[in-house]
VEXSE-304306 format. One record per residue (C-alpha): residue number from 1; residue in three letters; x, y, z. Coordinates in Angstrom, 3 decimals. Each point is the difference from the previous one (the first is absolute). Example, Ala and Ser with C-alpha at 12.3 -4.5 7.8 and 13.67 -1.06 7.14 Angstrom:
1:ALA:12.300:-4.500:7.800
2:SER:1.370:3.440:-0.660
***
This chain:
1:MET:114.570:113.513:85.387
2:GLN:-3.050:2.239:-0.229
3:PRO:-1.130:0.995:-3.537
4:ARG:0.107:3.531:1.455
5:PRO:1.863:0.981:3.201
6:LEU:-2.323:1.031:2.843
7:ARG:-2.979:-1.371:-1.978
8:THR:-3.528:0.764:1.295
9:THR:-2.471:-2.871:0.143
10:VAL:-3.067:-1.437:1.812
11:ILE:-0.773:-3.314:1.493
12:GLY:-3.285:-0.677:-1.939
13:SER:-3.313:0.940:1.614
14:TYR:-1.599:3.390:-0.086
15:PRO:-3.193:1.210:1.793
16:PHE:-3.285:-0.565:-1.799
17:PRO:-1.908:3.137:-1.101
18:ALA:-2.984:0.569:2.225
19:TRP:-2.381:-0.676:-2.842
20:LEU:1.624:-3.490:-0.515
21:GLU:-0.462:-0.859:3.729
22:PHE:-3.687:0.926:-0.312
23:ALA:-0.386:-1.932:-3.351
24:CYS:1.544:-3.120:1.539
25:GLN:-2.787:-0.079:2.549
26:HIS:-2.603:-0.007:-2.876
27:LEU:1.601:-2.220:-2.662
28:ASP:-3.344:-1.680:-0.763
29:GLN:-1.238:3.291:-1.491
30:PHE:2.646:0.014:-2.737
31:GLY:0.200:-1.882:-3.238
32:LYS:3.116:-1.762:-1.306
33:ASP:0.973:2.958:-2.252
34:ASP:-0.628:2.456:2.905
35:LEU:2.360:-1.976:2.121
36:ALA:2.709:0.032:-2.622
37:GLU:-0.307:3.696:-0.425
38:MET:0.166:0.430:3.774
39:GLN:3.270:-1.971:0.106
40:ASP:1.504:2.000:-2.738
41:ASP:-0.989:3.302:1.674
42:ALA:1.364:-1.068:3.377
43:VAL:3.385:-0.882:-1.564
44:ILE:-0.021:3.294:-1.949
45:ALA:-0.434:1.782:3.344
46:ALA:2.844:-1.808:1.665
47:LEU:2.199:0.649:-2.977
48:HIS:-0.856:3.682:0.000
49:ASP:1.125:0.441:3.579
50:GLN:3.245:-1.914:-0.405
51:ILE:0.923:1.696:-3.275
52:ALA:-0.823:3.409:1.457
53:ALA:2.379:-0.801:2.878
54:GLY:2.742:-0.730:-2.575
55:LEU:0.854:-3.596:1.046
56:ASP:2.584:-1.940:-2.048
57:VAL:-1.905:-3.289:0.561
58:ILE:-3.791:-0.324:0.117
59:THR:-2.611:-2.719:0.471
60:ASP:-3.728:-0.367:-0.626
61:GLY:-0.541:0.745:3.678
62:GLU:-1.524:-3.546:0.336
63:GLN:-3.337:1.704:-0.625
64:THR:-1.685:-3.219:-1.134
65:ARG:1.051:-2.042:2.945
66:LEU:-1.735:-0.350:3.454
67:ASP:2.902:0.803:2.292
68:PHE:3.636:-0.918:-1.027
69:ASN:-0.605:-3.732:-0.168
70:LEU:-3.540:-0.870:1.062
71:SER:-1.524:0.114:-3.500
72:PHE:2.362:-2.811:-1.247
73:TYR:-1.982:-2.572:1.811
74:GLY:-2.857:0.630:-2.386
75:PHE:2.194:-1.467:-2.676
76:LEU:0.768:-3.118:1.922
77:GLY:-1.809:-3.298:-0.448
78:GLY:-0.173:-2.559:2.750
79:ILE:-1.044:2.462:2.746
80:ALA:-3.283:1.128:1.593
81:LEU:0.179:3.664:0.541
82:GLU:-0.586:1.341:3.531
83:GLY:-3.216:1.942:-0.076
84:ALA:0.253:2.288:3.022
85:SER:2.663:1.543:2.199
86:PRO:0.600:-2.111:3.160
87:ARG:0.145:3.162:2.086
88:ARG:-2.004:2.999:-1.188
89:TRP:0.189:2.371:2.969
90:GLY:2.798:1.593:1.996
91:PRO:3.337:1.515:-1.071
92:PRO:0.980:-0.954:-3.578
93:ALA:2.521:-2.872:-0.242
94:HIS:1.117:-2.815:-2.170
95:ASP:-2.232:-2.542:1.790
96:GLN:-3.046:1.768:-1.616
97:ARG:0.980:-1.674:-3.220
98:GLY:-1.242:-3.543:-0.170
99:LYS:1.713:-3.107:-1.303
100:HIS:-1.309:-2.139:-2.883
101:VAL:-0.616:-3.731:0.234
102:VAL:1.861:-2.187:-2.526
103:VAL:-2.398:-2.465:-1.476
104:GLY:1.979:-1.485:-2.983
105:GLU:3.113:0.355:-2.056
106:LEU:1.264:3.535:-0.113
107:ALA:-0.013:1.320:-3.578
108:ALA:-0.133:3.288:-1.902
109:PRO:-1.478:-0.953:-3.418
110:ARG:-0.454:3.709:-0.955
111:GLY:3.335:1.126:1.484
112:LEU:0.060:2.490:2.918
113:GLY:-1.182:3.090:-1.902
114:VAL:3.244:1.905:0.099
115:VAL:0.613:-0.318:-3.804
116:GLU:-3.396:1.537:-0.773
117:GLU:0.820:2.819:2.486
118:PHE:3.406:0.622:-1.729
119:LYS:-1.508:0.043:-3.472
120:ARG:-2.540:2.623:1.249
121:LEU:2.920:2.069:1.427
122:GLN:1.876:-0.298:-3.280
123:ARG:-3.024:1.242:-1.896
124:LEU:-0.720:2.948:2.266
125:ALA:3.426:1.237:1.147
126:PRO:1.889:2.680:-1.913
127:SER:3.485:-0.660:-1.187
128:GLY:2.882:0.970:2.164
129:PRO:-0.253:-1.483:3.504
130:THR:0.879:-3.734:0.523
131:LEU:-3.016:-2.189:0.542
132:LYS:0.133:-2.379:2.931
133:ALA:-2.213:-2.879:1.029
134:SER:-0.175:-1.737:3.341
135:VAL:-0.915:-3.644:0.839
136:PRO:-0.362:-1.462:3.448
137:GLY:2.314:-2.957:0.682
138:PRO:-1.222:-3.522:0.828
139:TYR:0.803:0.145:3.697
140:THR:-1.937:3.251:0.524
141:LEU:-2.916:-1.369:-2.003
142:SER:-0.015:-3.163:2.098
143:GLY:-0.696:1.976:3.129
144:ARG:-3.685:0.430:-0.758
145:LEU:-0.660:-3.682:-0.611
146:LEU:-0.757:-2.580:2.602
147:PRO:2.126:-3.166:-0.059
148:CYS:-1.884:-3.238:-0.740
149:PRO:0.831:-3.721:-0.380
150:ARG:1.154:0.641:-3.602
151:TYR:2.234:3.006:1.052
152:PRO:0.711:-0.607:3.693
153:ASP:1.908:3.181:0.837
154:ARG:0.896:3.374:-1.371
155:TYR:3.060:-1.203:-1.781
156:ALA:-2.042:-2.675:-1.905
157:LEU:-2.391:2.739:-1.066
158:THR:2.948:2.172:-1.058
159:GLU:1.413:-2.808:-2.147
160:ALA:-3.344:-0.408:-1.647
161:LEU:-0.280:3.742:-0.742
162:LEU:3.593:0.306:-1.244
163:PRO:-0.469:-1.144:-3.550
164:LEU:-3.118:2.176:-0.339
165:VAL:1.952:3.060:0.925
166:GLN:2.859:-1.122:-2.298
167:ARG:-2.294:-0.243:-2.964
168:GLU:-1.350:3.485:0.716
169:LEU:3.547:1.424:0.017
170:VAL:0.857:-1.698:-3.268
171:ALA:-3.255:1.257:-1.663
172:LEU:0.861:3.591:1.289
173:VAL:3.352:-0.083:-1.707
174:GLU:-1.520:-1.439:-3.172
175:ALA:-2.484:2.898:0.098
176:GLY:2.946:2.502:-0.052
177:CYS:0.298:0.857:3.774
178:THR:3.604:0.966:0.654
179:GLU:-0.281:0.715:3.771
180:ILE:-1.756:-2.328:2.541
181:THR:-0.216:0.212:3.812
182:VAL:-0.558:-3.447:1.584
183:ASP:-1.563:0.932:3.324
184:GLU:0.649:-2.346:2.907
185:PRO:-0.840:2.087:3.088
186:SER:-0.854:-3.166:1.971
187:MET:3.617:-0.974:-0.299
188:SER:0.976:3.252:1.579
189:CYS:-2.557:-0.250:2.722
190:TYR:0.915:-3.577:1.043
191:ALA:3.791:-0.093:-0.641
192:HIS:0.638:0.411:3.761
193:LYS:-1.704:-3.328:0.712
194:GLU:0.409:-2.025:-3.256
195:ASP:3.131:-1.043:-1.913
196:PRO:0.925:3.035:-2.144
197:ALA:2.299:-2.211:-2.164
198:HIS:-3.044:-2.181:-0.817
199:PHE:-1.886:3.159:-1.032
200:VAL:2.804:0.960:-2.368
201:GLU:-0.056:-3.490:-1.573
202:ILE:-3.728:0.270:-0.600
203:PHE:0.242:3.500:-1.356
204:ASN:2.869:-0.868:-2.412
205:ARG:-1.854:-3.036:-1.401
206:THR:-3.049:2.177:-0.534
207:VAL:1.840:2.588:-2.100
208:ALA:2.484:-2.304:-1.719
209:PRO:-1.796:-0.146:-3.376
210:VAL:0.101:3.850:-0.473
211:VAL:3.464:0.775:1.488
212:GLY:1.925:2.068:-2.572
213:LYS:-3.177:0.646:-2.039
214:CYS:-1.197:2.971:1.929
215:ARG:0.953:2.186:2.937
216:LEU:-1.025:-1.747:3.177
217:SER:-0.559:1.399:3.383
218:THR:-1.577:-0.899:3.286
219:HIS:-1.510:2.002:2.745
220:LEU:0.787:-0.759:3.640
221:CYS:-2.570:1.610:2.346
222:PHE:-1.854:-0.733:3.176
223:GLY:-3.621:0.275:-1.090
224:ASN:-2.205:3.033:-0.618
225:TYR:-3.635:-1.044:0.442
226:LYS:-1.893:3.176:1.027
227:ALA:3.512:1.380:0.651
228:ARG:0.691:-2.737:2.602
229:ALA:3.094:-2.033:-0.003
230:VAL:-0.106:-3.729:0.750
231:GLY:3.532:-1.233:0.234
232:LEU:2.956:0.571:2.187
233:ARG:1.335:3.298:-1.411
234:ARG:3.682:-0.982:-0.265
235:TYR:2.069:-0.843:-3.010
236:ALA:2.774:-1.630:1.980
237:PRO:-1.617:-3.494:-0.052
238:MET:-0.156:0.043:-3.760
239:PHE:3.603:0.805:-0.764
240:PRO:2.434:-1.085:-1.267
241:ALA:-2.227:-2.861:-1.203
242:PHE:-2.259:2.238:-2.122
243:LEU:3.019:1.327:-1.954
244:GLY:-0.304:-3.360:-1.767
245:PHE:-3.211:0.976:-1.723
246:THR:0.412:-0.202:-3.739
247:VAL:-1.131:3.557:-0.714
248:ASP:1.417:3.183:-1.351
249:GLU:-1.471:2.177:2.768
250:ILE:-1.187:-0.337:3.588
251:HIS:-2.389:2.572:1.461
252:VAL:-0.014:0.721:3.724
253:GLU:-2.270:2.255:1.996
254:MET:1.895:2.622:2.063
255:ALA:-2.135:3.124:0.477
256:SER:-2.574:-1.458:2.299
257:ARG:2.814:-1.437:2.161
258:GLU:1.912:3.246:0.227
259:PHE:2.735:-1.462:-2.141
260:SER:0.912:-2.708:2.566
261:GLU:2.299:-2.503:-1.510
262:ILE:0.954:2.454:-2.789
263:ALA:3.477:-1.634:-0.125
264:ILE:-1.617:-3.105:-1.480
265:ILE:-0.362:1.799:-3.398
266:GLY:3.844:0.089:-0.141
267:ASP:0.084:-3.811:0.321
268:ILE:-2.590:-0.348:-2.794
269:ALA:1.773:2.478:-2.280
270:LYS:3.092:-2.100:-0.019
271:VAL:-1.768:-2.638:-1.995
272:LYS:-3.300:1.512:-1.304
273:ASP:-1.866:3.142:-0.563
274:VAL:-2.070:1.278:2.940
275:ALA:-3.268:1.931:0.008
276:VAL:-0.433:1.898:3.217
277:GLY:-3.400:0.905:1.382
278:ILE:0.462:3.754:0.886
279:ILE:-3.724:0.823:0.170
280:ASP:-2.199:-1.160:2.924
281:VAL:-3.208:-1.401:-1.317
282:LYS:-1.320:-0.620:3.549
283:SER:0.140:3.715:0.924
284:TYR:-1.900:3.090:-1.247
285:TYR:3.054:2.074:0.603
286:ILE:0.864:1.255:-3.429
287:GLU:3.737:-0.008:-0.417
288:PRO:1.239:3.277:-1.575
289:PRO:2.438:-0.213:-2.868
290:SER:2.859:1.325:2.136
291:GLU:-0.480:-2.795:2.560
292:VAL:-0.155:-2.596:-2.832
293:ALA:3.353:1.400:-1.265
294:GLU:1.495:-0.447:3.532
295:ARG:-1.146:-3.597:-0.036
296:VAL:1.562:-0.602:-3.403
297:ARG:3.253:1.496:1.205
298:LEU:-0.171:-2.372:3.011
299:CYS:-0.388:-2.954:-2.306
300:LEU:2.947:1.231:-2.129
301:ARG:2.308:-0.349:3.121
302:HIS:-0.679:-3.737:-0.160
303:ALA:-0.406:-0.889:-3.697
304:PRO:1.033:1.566:-3.353
305:ALA:-2.442:1.879:-2.193
306:GLU:0.238:-2.538:-2.818
307:ARG:-1.329:-2.654:2.415
308:LEU:-2.823:2.118:1.442
309:ALA:-3.708:0.439:-0.770
310:PHE:-2.626:1.639:2.164
311:ALA:-3.636:-0.841:0.668
312:PRO:-2.717:0.204:2.684
313:ASP:0.395:-2.594:2.743
314:CYS:-2.716:-2.188:-1.363
315:GLY:-2.886:0.102:-2.428
316:LEU:-2.212:3.131:0.349
317:SER:-3.411:-1.782:-0.020
318:GLN:-0.494:0.658:3.698
319:THR:0.793:3.742:-0.326
320:ALA:-2.626:2.566:-0.930
321:ARG:0.454:1.116:-3.621
322:TRP:0.469:3.709:0.872
323:ALA:2.971:-0.963:2.247
324:ALA:1.328:-2.641:-2.454
325:LYS:0.182:2.567:-2.837
326:GLN:1.916:2.536:2.148
327:LYS:2.303:-2.529:1.493
328:LEU:0.962:-1.246:-3.523
329:THR:0.461:3.553:-1.326
330:ASN:2.165:0.970:2.921
331:MET:2.036:-3.205:-0.186
332:VAL:0.985:0.667:-3.632
333:ALA:0.711:3.664:0.735
334:GLY:2.218:-0.873:2.896
335:VAL:1.938:-2.600:-2.024
336:LYS:0.438:2.631:-2.762
337:ILE:1.653:2.381:2.451
338:VAL:2.680:-2.598:0.698
339:ARG:0.331:-0.980:-3.707
340:ASP:0.613:3.634:-0.853
341:GLU:2.617:0.321:2.736
342:LEU:1.826:-3.053:-1.364
343:GLY:-0.464:1.064:-3.644
344:LEU:-1.867:-3.158:-0.813
***
């Protein structure tokens, strides 16, 4: 059950402040201490907006990452990083992000950087909201690596990455993290053409060392690069197999899909908590609190309050900050309307 009925949360990422975007293009002009200060200040900005919105669960906004998962490859040994986008012009799409060549044994001698991020969050966040960290799963991480004789296909790459992600999860728990999202959007995007039961088996082995030691969740989405989806936008191919994930909570995006397949949250709520994406991160329509409240009431027709949480559809990194701030504020206000109606 949810720690608080109708809990408000986020997926992980948050838009970079404009000054950080500019600074990232001129990193050679900053010293080591300047960069550390910049990282702190960016996290403080993300925290400010989330706390002002009144969220129950907050993150560091993934302010020190390049995209939701691309920065992790900088921590991996055994790869040669792709230096340039394979397609630089034309409409933005996932094929503009290159793949890295594997040149040796995959390793992460310094970890994946998430523990350092979480410790910064602990140091900068005020008391009150729950602190959440997110880690990409091994199948998703494997998607940006090119198979090679040592790792001949994506599943071989996944198996090599799995213990590296496991160690990061264990280290996060040891650092005091009580809530972790293991993101596997590639599983959501390819469940229609791969074996979803195999995905469940991979996921459960990944999280096994931390099950029961923290609150675990996963986020099922269809991609959000430059507000573009990449996968078949249907949950039907994933279920009932994905009900076998060893997690406390499953997050599903609903707002951008006009609440198509909303009944699936009832199936999830029979066995797990469900976080429903009720804010569209791909649209600049700002949902008013009254409309958010209507969406919450719709969800309550399918799942009980003690099983429900609410969030944006996906991370907010691809949404302008002015819109992200107002969307979060209105989401919390809309949920509060229904909480008050129910006396929660």
